[in-house]
C-alpha positions as CSV (number, residue, x, y, z in Angstrom):
1,M,0.0,0.0,0.0
2,E,1.2,3.5,-0.8
3,Q,2.7,5.0,2.4
4,T,0.7,8.2,2.3
5,V,-2.6,6.2,2.0
6,D,-1.5,3.9,4.7
7,F,-0.8,6.8,7.0
8,A,-4.1,8.4,6.3
9,N,-6.1,5.2,6.8
10,Y,-4.2,3.8,9.8
11,F,-1.4,5.6,11.5
12,C,-3.0,9.1,11.8
13,T,-5.7,7.8,14.2
14,Y,-3.0,6.9,16.8
15,G,-1.6,10.4,16.6
16,Y,-4.5,11.7,18.9
17,L,-4.5,11.5,22.6
18,Y,-8.2,10.6,22.7
19,E,-7.4,7.4,20.9
20,Q,-4.4,6.7,23.1
21,K,-6.5,7.4,26.2
22,Q,-9.1,4.8,25.2
23,M,-6.3,2.1,25.2
24,L,-4.8,3.5,28.4
25,C,-8.2,3.2,30.2
26,D,-8.5,-0.4,29.2
27,E,-7.7,-1.9,32.6
28,I,-7.4,-5.5,31.5
29,R,-4.9,-4.5,28.8
30,M,-2.9,-2.3,31.1
31,Q,-2.8,-4.7,34.0
32,A,-1.6,-7.6,31.7
33,Y,1.3,-5.5,30.2
34,Y,2.2,-4.1,33.6
35,D,2.3,-7.6,35.1
36,A,4.2,-9.0,32.1
37,I,6.9,-6.4,32.6
38,F,7.2,-6.0,36.4
39,R,6.5,-9.6,37.4
40,N,9.3,-10.5,34.9
41,A,11.7,-7.7,36.0
42,P,14.7,-10.1,36.1
43,Q,14.2,-10.7,32.4
44,F,14.3,-6.9,31.7
45,K,17.2,-6.1,34.1
46,D,20.2,-4.7,32.2
47,K,18.6,-5.6,28.8
48,V,18.2,-3.6,25.7
49,V,14.5,-3.3,24.7
50,L,12.7,-2.2,21.6
51,D,9.1,-1.0,21.9
52,V,7.4,-1.2,18.5
53,G,4.6,1.4,18.1
54,T,5.2,3.0,21.5
55,G,2.3,5.4,21.4
56,T,2.5,7.5,24.6
57,G,5.6,5.5,25.6
58,I,4.1,3.8,28.6
59,L,5.5,0.3,27.9
60,A,8.9,1.8,27.3
61,I,8.7,3.7,30.6
62,W,7.7,0.5,32.4
63,A,10.6,-1.4,30.8
64,A,13.0,1.3,31.9
65,K,11.6,1.2,35.5
66,A,11.8,-2.6,35.5
67,G,15.6,-2.3,35.0
68,A,16.2,-2.2,31.2
69,I,19.5,-0.5,30.5
70,R,18.2,1.1,27.3
71,V,14.8,1.3,25.6
72,Y,14.2,2.3,22.0
73,A,10.6,3.6,21.7
74,V,9.6,3.8,18.1
75,E,6.4,5.6,17.0
76,A,5.3,6.5,13.5
77,T,3.0,9.4,14.4
78,D,3.4,12.7,16.1
79,M,2.4,11.0,19.3
80,A,6.2,10.4,19.5
81,Q,6.5,14.1,20.6
82,K,4.1,13.5,23.5
83,A,5.9,10.2,24.4
84,Q,9.1,12.3,24.6
85,K,7.4,14.6,27.1
86,L,6.2,11.7,29.1
87,V,9.6,10.1,29.2
88,H,11.1,13.3,30.6
89,G,8.2,13.8,33.0
90,N,8.8,10.3,34.4
91,N,12.6,10.7,34.8
92,V,13.6,8.0,32.4
93,A,15.1,10.1,29.6
94,D,18.5,8.7,30.4
95,K,17.2,5.2,29.4
96,V,14.4,5.7,26.9
97,I,15.2,6.9,23.4
98,V,12.1,8.0,21.5
99,M,12.4,7.7,17.7
100,Q,9.7,9.0,15.3
101,G,9.2,6.9,12.2
102,K,7.9,3.6,11.0
103,I,9.8,0.7,12.3
104,E,10.7,-0.3,8.7
105,D,12.4,3.1,8.2
106,V,14.2,3.9,11.5
107,D,17.8,2.7,12.2
108,I,18.3,1.0,15.6
109,P,22.0,1.2,16.3
110,E,22.3,-2.1,18.1
111,K,20.7,-5.5,18.6
112,V,18.0,-5.8,21.2
113,D,17.3,-8.4,23.8
114,I,13.5,-7.9,24.1
115,I,10.9,-6.6,21.7
116,I,7.7,-5.4,23.4
117,S,4.7,-4.2,21.5
118,E,0.9,-3.9,21.8
119,W,0.3,-4.9,18.2
120,M,-3.0,-6.7,18.4
121,G,-6.0,-5.5,16.4
122,L,-9.6,-6.5,16.4
123,F,-9.9,-10.3,16.3
124,L,-6.1,-10.2,16.6
125,L,-5.0,-9.7,13.0
126,R,-7.0,-6.7,11.8
127,E,-4.5,-3.8,11.2
128,S,-1.7,-6.2,10.4
129,M,0.7,-4.6,12.8
130,L,2.3,-7.9,13.6
131,D,4.0,-7.6,10.3
132,S,6.0,-4.7,11.7
133,V,6.9,-6.6,14.8
134,L,8.2,-9.5,12.8
135,F,10.2,-7.1,10.6
136,A,11.8,-5.7,13.8
137,R,12.4,-9.3,15.2
138,D,14.2,-10.4,12.0
139,K,16.3,-7.3,11.8
140,W,17.2,-6.3,15.4
141,L,16.4,-9.1,17.8
142,A,19.6,-10.7,19.2
143,P,20.0,-14.5,19.2
144,G,18.2,-15.9,22.2
145,G,16.0,-12.8,22.5
146,S,12.3,-12.8,23.2
147,L,9.1,-11.1,22.3
148,Y,6.4,-9.8,24.7
149,P,3.8,-11.0,24.0
150,S,5.3,-14.2,22.7
151,H,2.3,-16.3,21.7
152,A,-1.2,-15.6,20.4
153,R,-4.4,-17.5,19.5
154,M,-7.7,-16.7,17.9
155,C,-11.0,-18.2,19.1
156,I,-14.5,-18.4,17.8
157,A,-17.9,-19.5,19.1
158,A,-21.5,-19.5,17.9
159,I,-23.6,-16.9,19.6
160,S,-27.2,-16.3,20.5
161,T,-27.7,-12.6,20.9
162,E,-30.3,-10.7,18.9
163,T,-29.9,-7.1,19.9
164,E,-27.1,-6.1,17.6
165,E,-28.3,-8.4,14.8
166,R,-31.7,-6.8,15.0
167,N,-30.3,-3.3,15.1
168,K,-28.2,-3.9,12.0
169,Y,-31.1,-5.5,10.1
170,H,-33.5,-2.8,11.1
171,A,-31.1,-0.1,10.0
172,Y,-30.9,-1.8,6.6
173,V,-34.6,-2.1,6.3
174,N,-35.1,1.5,7.3
175,S,-32.6,2.7,4.7
176,M,-34.4,0.8,2.0
177,E,-37.8,2.2,3.1
178,D,-36.4,5.7,3.0
179,W,-35.0,5.1,-0.6
180,N,-38.3,3.7,-1.8
181,K,-39.9,7.0,-0.7
182,F,-37.1,9.1,-2.1
183,V,-37.4,7.6,-5.7
184,P,-41.1,8.6,-6.4
185,R,-40.6,11.9,-4.6
186,T,-37.6,12.8,-6.8
187,L,-39.6,11.8,-9.9
188,A,-42.6,13.8,-8.9
189,N,-40.7,16.9,-7.9
190,Y,-37.8,17.0,-10.3
191,G,-38.8,14.7,-13.2
192,V,-35.8,12.2,-12.8
193,D,-36.5,8.6,-12.2
194,M,-33.9,7.1,-9.8
195,A,-35.4,3.7,-9.8
196,C,-32.7,2.2,-12.0
197,L,-30.2,2.8,-9.1
198,T,-32.3,0.9,-6.6
199,P,-30.2,-2.4,-7.0
200,D,-27.0,-0.4,-6.5
201,F,-28.3,1.3,-3.4
202,D,-29.6,-2.0,-2.0
203,K,-26.2,-3.7,-2.6
204,E,-24.3,-0.8,-1.0
205,H,-26.4,-0.8,2.1
206,A,-26.7,-4.6,2.4
207,D,-22.9,-4.7,2.3
208,Y,-22.6,-2.1,5.0
209,Y,-25.2,-3.2,7.4
210,L,-25.4,-7.0,6.8
211,A,-22.0,-8.0,5.6
212,T,-19.8,-6.0,7.9
213,S,-18.6,-7.4,11.3
214,V,-19.7,-5.7,14.4
215,W,-17.8,-4.7,17.5
216,C,-19.6,-6.2,20.5
217,E,-19.2,-6.5,24.2
218,L,-20.7,-9.9,24.8
219,K,-21.5,-11.7,28.0
220,Q,-20.8,-15.4,28.6
221,A,-24.5,-16.0,28.5
222,D,-24.5,-14.9,24.8
223,L,-22.5,-17.9,23.8
224,L,-24.4,-20.7,22.2
225,T,-21.4,-23.1,22.0
226,D,-18.0,-23.7,23.5
227,A,-15.2,-21.8,21.9
228,V,-12.6,-23.3,19.7
229,I,-9.1,-22.1,18.7
230,I,-8.8,-21.4,15.0
231,K,-5.2,-20.1,14.9
232,T,-2.1,-20.2,17.1
233,I,0.9,-18.0,16.6
234,D,4.4,-18.3,18.1
235,C,5.7,-14.7,17.7
236,N,9.2,-15.8,18.3
237,T,9.3,-18.1,15.3
238,C,6.4,-17.5,12.9
239,T,6.8,-16.2,9.4
240,L,4.9,-13.4,7.6
241,E,3.2,-15.9,5.3
242,E,1.8,-17.8,8.3
243,I,-0.1,-14.8,9.6
244,K,-1.5,-13.5,6.3
245,S,-4.5,-15.8,6.3
246,V,-6.4,-18.1,8.5
247,Q,-8.2,-21.3,7.4
248,H,-9.8,-23.6,9.9
249,E,-12.5,-26.3,10.0
250,F,-14.4,-26.3,13.3
251,S,-17.0,-28.3,15.2
252,L,-18.8,-26.4,17.9
253,K,-20.9,-28.2,20.6
254,I,-24.1,-26.5,21.5
255,N,-24.1,-26.1,25.2
256,R,-27.2,-24.0,25.7
257,Q,-30.5,-25.8,25.9
258,T,-32.5,-25.5,22.6
259,K,-35.6,-27.4,23.6
260,S,-38.7,-27.5,21.4
261,M,-41.2,-24.7,22.2
262,T,-44.4,-25.2,20.3
263,S,-47.1,-22.6,19.7
264,P,-50.6,-22.8,21.2
265,K,-53.5,-23.9,18.9
266,K,-55.6,-21.0,17.7
267,G,-58.8,-20.8,19.8
268,G,-57.3,-23.1,22.4
269,G,-59.0,-21.5,25.4
270,G,-62.1,-22.9,27.1
271,G,-61.2,-25.5,29.7
272,R,-58.5,-25.8,32.3
273,G,-55.1,-26.0,30.5
274,G,-56.8,-25.3,27.1
275,G,-54.3,-22.5,26.4
276,Q,-51.4,-24.8,26.9
277,Q,-52.1,-27.1,23.9
278,R,-49.2,-27.3,21.4
279,N,-49.0,-27.6,17.7
280,P,-45.9,-29.6,16.8
281,Q,-45.9,-28.2,13.3
282,H,-45.2,-24.7,14.7
283,A,-42.3,-25.9,16.9
284,S,-39.3,-23.6,17.5
285,S,-36.4,-23.3,19.8
286,D,-36.3,-21.0,22.8
287,V,-32.9,-19.6,21.6
288,K,-31.6,-18.5,18.2
289,F,-28.3,-19.0,16.5
290,T,-27.6,-15.5,15.3
291,G,-24.0,-15.7,14.2
292,F,-20.4,-16.2,15.3
293,A,-18.1,-14.2,17.6
294,G,-14.3,-14.0,17.4
295,W,-11.7,-12.9,20.0
296,F,-8.1,-13.5,20.9
297,E,-5.7,-14.2,23.7
298,V,-2.0,-13.5,24.0
299,D,0.6,-15.0,26.4
300,F,3.8,-13.4,27.7
301,K,6.0,-16.4,28.1
302,G,9.3,-15.0,26.8
303,S,11.3,-17.4,24.6
304,T,12.9,-20.8,24.9
305,S,16.3,-19.2,25.7
306,Q,14.8,-16.5,27.9
307,P,11.6,-17.8,29.4
308,A,9.5,-15.5,31.5
309,T,9.6,-16.0,35.3
310,T,5.8,-15.5,35.4
311,N,3.6,-16.3,32.5
312,I,0.9,-13.7,31.9
313,T,-2.2,-14.0,29.7
314,L,-4.2,-11.2,28.2
315,S,-7.6,-12.5,27.1
316,T,-10.4,-10.6,25.3
317,A,-13.0,-13.5,25.8
318,P,-16.5,-12.5,26.8
319,H,-16.2,-13.7,30.4
320,I,-13.2,-11.5,31.0
321,G,-15.1,-8.2,30.9
322,Y,-14.6,-5.0,28.9
323,T,-11.6,-4.5,26.7
324,H,-11.4,-1.9,23.9
325,W,-11.0,-4.8,21.5
326,G,-14.3,-6.4,22.5
327,Q,-15.4,-9.2,20.3
328,Q,-16.0,-9.2,16.5
329,C,-19.4,-10.5,15.7
330,F,-20.5,-11.9,12.3
331,F,-24.3,-11.9,12.1
332,F,-26.4,-13.6,9.5
333,H,-30.0,-12.7,8.6
334,P,-32.4,-14.0,9.6
335,P,-31.2,-16.0,12.7
336,V,-31.3,-19.7,12.6
337,D,-33.5,-21.8,14.8
338,P,-31.2,-24.6,16.1
339,I,-34.2,-26.6,17.5
340,D,-32.8,-29.6,19.4
341,S,-29.5,-29.5,17.4
342,D,-26.3,-30.5,19.0
343,I,-23.4,-29.5,16.7
344,I,-22.4,-26.7,14.4
345,E,-19.8,-27.7,11.9
346,G,-18.1,-25.2,9.6
347,R,-15.1,-23.5,8.1
348,I,-13.7,-20.1,8.5
349,N,-11.4,-18.4,6.0
350,I,-9.8,-15.0,6.8
351,V,-7.7,-13.2,4.2
352,R,-6.4,-9.7,3.8
353,R,-8.2,-7.3,1.5
354,K,-6.5,-6.7,-1.8
355,D,-7.1,-2.9,-1.6
356,N,-6.0,-2.6,2.0
357,Q,-3.9,-5.2,3.7
358,R,-4.8,-3.9,7.2
359,L,-8.5,-4.9,6.7
360,M,-9.8,-8.5,6.4
361,N,-12.4,-10.4,4.4
362,V,-14.0,-13.3,6.4
363,E,-15.9,-16.2,4.9
364,I,-17.8,-18.5,7.3
365,S,-19.7,-21.6,6.2
366,H,-21.7,-23.7,8.6
367,K,-23.9,-26.7,9.0
368,V,-26.3,-27.2,11.9
369,K,-26.5,-30.9,12.8
370,K,-28.4,-33.3,15.0
371,N,-27.1,-36.8,15.5
372,N,-24.7,-36.2,12.6
373,Q,-27.5,-35.3,10.2
374,I,-28.2,-31.8,8.9
375,A,-31.0,-30.3,11.0
376,K,-34.3,-29.7,9.3
377,T,-34.4,-26.0,10.0
378,V,-34.3,-23.0,7.7
379,G,-30.7,-21.7,7.4
380,A,-29.1,-24.9,8.7
381,V,-26.6,-24.7,5.8
382,Q,-25.1,-21.4,5.0
383,N,-22.0,-19.7,3.5
384,N,-21.6,-16.0,4.4
385,Q,-19.1,-13.4,3.4
386,F,-18.1,-10.5,5.7
387,H,-15.8,-7.5,5.8
388,M,-13.8,-6.6,8.9
389,D,-13.3,-2.9,8.3
């Protein structure tokens, strides 16, 4: 991607303190990095550290306070100037060297023992910042050095939460209703028939509202199935090619009760219990399968040569609580009734967009099954395409 476009689309956002503050207020994120550094202070003592994408410089400051002899804090945006102020304000200017520029363009004058970075994007790989960390690793990490975090994994689960799904679908329906009023009004008032553009308007809005992933803050109760790991990454050894795409076949066990709930017969009043008669032809489940959710976890384990004293894990799973990453949800429309089903089998394919490598296209196919047979419910077999923008 052309550098000016990449800066406009990605880096410039991180040049504002309001964006940095959002991450600094993420207590789960902050505590994990704080613990990873200070509970492993012996690993940092007298070491040379490189902080890739330092932002305000807080990780570099922590590394210096944990005993690092020198810390190179690299930041592509003008936030580097604020990091410099913070470094001086926290009395570590003798140890922390702030460098403004992309990691691919700066010149680190020596090999480093540790690379630390908060590179994770939504669903781990959106933003593709891990590319820059691997570049730094291959160019400047000394033999036997380590990365913090050192390992990562991506997880998915089927979900049963209709609020966000309903909001997105209703927004799409409302936009189409508004268009369908706009067309005859424009014809009547101005003599131009816009009807020929209806398919284009429909495609544009369906793509935006129905085929784009959604940031969600889920609860554990929103999960319809157990989670499965779809990708593991060893940051100390992985290659760029290994992180450019994700393909994984999965089998998810439904762990929420989806018992049959049948509708009362019409006119079923009269005697005692008459309103409780059920029509099995109108059976449905008491929960709906509304889509999939994805999140990630990273571990701070050091490396084989320099293992961490204390392993720390940063998780963005629903049961953990709020993080600014949340979960990425992929909803389909309408929701699927998983009546009495027990397994959801499928495949997920994640690739980088050709026009912007920091964004992702996600394809998810699934089959809802009961006793190894495809369930007899509408939408049991689907293949859906999404954008993660």
